C-alpha positions as a Markdown table, in Angstrom:
| # | Residue | x | y | z |
|---|---|---|---|---|
| 1 | Unk | -6.4 | 1.0 | -22.7 |
| 2 | Unk | -5.4 | -1.4 | -19.9 |
| 3 | Unk | -1.9 | -0.2 | -20.1 |
| 4 | Unk | -2.9 | 3.4 | -19.9 |
| 5 | Unk | -5.0 | 2.5 | -16.8 |
| 6 | Unk | -2.3 | 0.5 | -15.0 |
| 7 | Unk | 0.3 | 3.3 | -15.8 |
| 8 | Unk | -2.2 | 6.0 | -14.3 |
| 9 | Unk | -3.0 | 4.1 | -11.3 |
| 10 | Unk | 0.5 | 3.2 | -10.5 |
| 11 | Unk | 1.8 | 6.9 | -11.1 |
| 12 | Unk | -1.2 | 8.0 | -8.6 |
| 13 | Unk | -0.1 | 5.4 | -5.9 |
| 14 | Unk | 3.5 | 6.4 | -6.2 |
| 15 | Unk | 2.9 | 9.9 | -5.9 |
| 16 | Unk | 0.1 | 9.9 | -3.1 |
| 17 | Unk | 1.6 | 6.9 | -1.4 |
| 18 | Unk | 4.8 | 8.5 | -1.0 |
| 19 | Unk | 3.2 | 11.8 | 0.4 |
| 20 | Unk | 1.4 | 9.4 | 2.8 |
| 21 | Unk | 4.7 | 7.7 | 3.8 |
| 22 | Unk | 6.4 | 11.0 | 4.3 |
| 23 | Unk | 3.5 | 12.7 | 6.3 |
| 24 | Unk | 2.6 | 9.9 | 8.6 |
| 25 | Unk | 5.7 | 7.8 | 9.0 |
| 26 | Unk | 8.9 | 9.6 | 8.1 |
| 27 | Unk | 7.9 | 13.0 | 9.5 |
| 28 | Unk | 7.1 | 12.0 | 13.1 |
| 29 | Unk | 9.9 | 9.5 | 13.2 |
| 30 | Unk | 12.5 | 12.2 | 12.0 |
| 31 | Unk | 11.1 | 14.8 | 14.4 |
| 32 | Unk | 11.4 | 12.3 | 17.4 |
| 33 | Unk | 15.0 | 11.2 | 16.6 |
| 34 | Unk | 16.8 | 13.8 | 14.7 |
| 35 | Unk | 17.9 | 17.5 | 15.7 |
| 36 | Unk | 17.1 | 20.2 | 13.2 |
| 37 | Unk | 20.3 | 20.2 | 11.0 |
| 38 | Unk | 20.1 | 16.4 | 10.6 |
| 39 | Unk | 16.4 | 16.3 | 10.2 |
| 40 | Unk | 16.6 | 19.0 | 7.5 |
| 41 | Unk | 19.3 | 17.2 | 5.9 |
| 42 | Unk | 17.2 | 14.1 | 5.7 |
| 43 | Unk | 14.2 | 15.9 | 4.2 |
| 44 | Unk | 16.5 | 17.5 | 1.6 |
| 45 | Unk | 17.8 | 14.2 | 0.4 |
| 46 | Unk | 14.6 | 12.4 | 0.7 |
| 47 | Unk | 13.0 | 15.2 | -1.5 |
| 48 | Unk | 15.8 | 15.0 | -3.9 |
| 49 | Unk | 15.0 | 11.2 | -4.4 |
| 50 | Unk | 11.3 | 11.6 | -4.3 |
| 51 | Unk | 10.7 | 14.4 | -6.6 |
| 52 | Unk | 12.0 | 12.9 | -9.7 |
| 53 | Unk | 9.5 | 10.2 | -9.1 |
| 54 | Unk | 6.7 | 12.9 | -8.7 |
| 55 | Unk | 7.8 | 14.5 | -12.2 |
| 56 | Unk | 7.4 | 11.1 | -13.7 |
| 57 | Unk | 4.2 | 10.5 | -12.1 |
| 58 | Unk | 2.8 | 13.9 | -13.3 |
| 59 | Unk | 3.8 | 13.4 | -16.8 |
| 60 | Unk | 2.5 | 10.0 | -16.8 |
| 61 | Unk | -0.9 | 10.9 | -15.4 |
| 62 | Unk | -1.5 | 13.8 | -17.7 |
| 63 | Unk | -0.5 | 11.6 | -20.7 |
| 64 | Unk | -2.5 | 8.8 | -19.6 |
| 65 | Unk | -5.4 | 10.5 | -18.4 |
| 66 | Unk | -6.0 | 12.9 | -21.2 |
| 67 | Unk | -5.1 | 10.2 | -23.7 |
| 68 | Unk | -7.9 | 7.9 | -22.4 |
| 69 | Unk | -10.1 | 10.9 | -22.3 |
| 70 | Unk | -9.5 | 11.8 | -26.0 |
| 71 | Unk | -8.8 | 8.4 | -27.6 |
| 72 | Unk | -11.0 | 5.9 | -25.5 |
| 73 | Unk | -14.2 | 8.0 | -24.5 |
| 74 | Unk | -13.8 | 10.4 | -27.5 |
| 75 | Unk | -13.8 | 13.6 | -25.3 |
| 76 | Unk | -14.9 | 15.0 | -22.1 |
| 77 | Unk | -18.6 | 14.9 | -23.1 |
| 78 | Unk | -18.4 | 11.0 | -22.8 |
| 79 | Unk | -16.8 | 10.6 | -19.4 |
| 80 | Unk | -18.6 | 10.9 | -15.9 |
| 81 | Unk | -18.4 | 13.6 | -13.3 |
| 82 | Unk | -16.0 | 11.6 | -11.4 |
| 83 | Unk | -13.5 | 12.1 | -14.1 |
| 84 | Unk | -14.0 | 15.8 | -14.3 |
| 85 | Unk | -13.8 | 16.1 | -10.5 |
| 86 | Unk | -10.3 | 13.9 | -10.8 |
| 87 | Unk | -9.1 | 16.5 | -13.4 |
| 88 | Unk | -9.9 | 19.5 | -11.4 |
| 89 | Unk | -8.1 | 17.9 | -8.2 |
| 90 | Unk | -5.2 | 16.5 | -10.2 |
| 91 | Unk | -4.5 | 19.9 | -11.8 |
| 92 | Unk | -4.7 | 21.3 | -8.4 |
| 93 | Unk | -2.5 | 18.9 | -6.9 |
| 94 | Unk | 0.1 | 19.5 | -10.0 |
| 95 | Unk | 0.1 | 23.2 | -9.4 |
| 96 | Unk | 0.7 | 22.8 | -5.5 |
| 97 | Unk | 3.5 | 20.5 | -6.3 |
| 98 | Unk | 5.0 | 22.9 | -8.8 |
| 99 | Unk | 4.8 | 25.8 | -6.3 |
| 100 | Unk | 6.5 | 23.4 | -3.6 |
| 101 | Unk | 9.3 | 22.4 | -6.1 |
| 102 | Unk | 10.0 | 25.8 | -7.4 |
| 103 | Unk | 9.6 | 27.8 | -4.3 |
| 104 | Unk | 10.0 | 26.5 | -0.8 |
| 105 | Unk | 12.0 | 23.3 | -1.7 |
| 106 | Unk | 14.5 | 25.5 | -3.5 |
| 107 | Unk | 14.6 | 28.0 | -0.7 |
| 108 | Unk | 15.0 | 25.4 | 1.6 |
| 109 | Unk | 18.1 | 23.9 | -0.1 |
| 110 | Unk | 19.6 | 27.5 | -0.5 |
| 111 | Unk | 19.2 | 27.9 | 3.2 |
| 112 | Unk | 20.8 | 24.5 | 4.0 |
| 113 | Unk | 23.9 | 25.3 | 1.9 |
| 114 | Unk | 24.7 | 28.4 | 3.8 |
| 115 | Unk | 23.9 | 26.8 | 7.1 |
| 116 | Unk | 20.7 | 28.8 | 7.7 |
| 117 | Unk | 18.8 | 26.2 | 9.6 |
| 118 | Unk | 16.1 | 28.3 | 10.9 |
| 119 | Unk | 15.3 | 29.7 | 7.2 |
| 120 | Unk | 15.5 | 26.1 | 6.2 |
| 121 | Unk | 13.1 | 24.9 | 8.9 |
| 122 | Unk | 10.6 | 27.7 | 7.8 |
| 123 | Unk | 10.6 | 26.5 | 4.3 |
| 124 | Unk | 10.2 | 22.9 | 5.5 |
| 125 | Unk | 7.3 | 23.9 | 7.5 |
| 126 | Unk | 5.6 | 25.4 | 4.2 |
| 127 | Unk | 6.4 | 22.4 | 2.3 |
| 128 | Unk | 4.9 | 20.0 | 5.1 |
| 129 | Unk | 1.7 | 22.1 | 4.8 |
| 130 | Unk | 1.5 | 21.8 | 1.1 |
| 131 | Unk | 2.1 | 18.1 | 1.3 |
| 132 | Unk | -0.5 | 17.7 | 3.6 |
| 133 | Unk | -3.1 | 19.6 | 1.4 |
| 134 | Unk | -1.9 | 17.7 | -1.5 |
| 135 | Unk | -2.1 | 14.4 | 0.4 |
| 136 | Unk | -6.0 | 15.1 | 1.2 |
| 137 | Unk | -6.5 | 16.1 | -2.3 |
| 138 | Unk | -4.8 | 12.9 | -3.5 |
| 139 | Unk | -7.1 | 10.6 | -1.1 |
| 140 | Unk | -10.1 | 12.4 | -2.3 |
| 141 | Unk | -9.1 | 12.0 | -5.8 |
| 142 | Unk | -8.3 | 8.3 | -5.6 |
| 143 | Unk | -11.7 | 7.8 | -3.8 |
| 144 | Unk | -13.8 | 9.6 | -6.1 |
| 145 | Unk | -11.9 | 8.1 | -9.1 |
| 146 | Unk | -12.1 | 4.7 | -7.9 |
| 147 | Unk | -15.7 | 4.5 | -6.8 |
| 148 | Unk | -17.3 | 7.5 | -8.9 |
| 149 | Unk | -18.7 | 5.3 | -11.8 |
| 150 | Unk | -20.4 | 3.1 | -9.3 |
| 151 | Unk | -22.2 | 6.2 | -7.6 |
| 152 | Unk | -24.6 | 6.8 | -10.6 |
């Protein structure tokens, strides 16, 4: 169980921490320094490097989370309410990520490939909104998951 917990937490830190960095540090810095074509290229390359880590984090979170529920706690009936909330918010985050990856991210890259910067910018704006939502959900999930067992 210690390995599963460590991998679970590290995966959450990589995913949520990456979103936090992108949203509160990289985004304002890029907006203040770069013109739209360069800024869009930066985001495309940043996502291309970050998204494989998110895929790995998602897989690890699912395997370790459900593994611990099933094999350590012997099912959902034996876990606290905070674990159920973590599951709902986590699945919601995964669904949002899947949408971002398969819809606006792909459309942004297609627009960039043909030099359609306004269309790419529109897709980046959608990605930014979804990342903001996922960041909030991720921070809430971490707070509930880490402190939930102590509220009862």
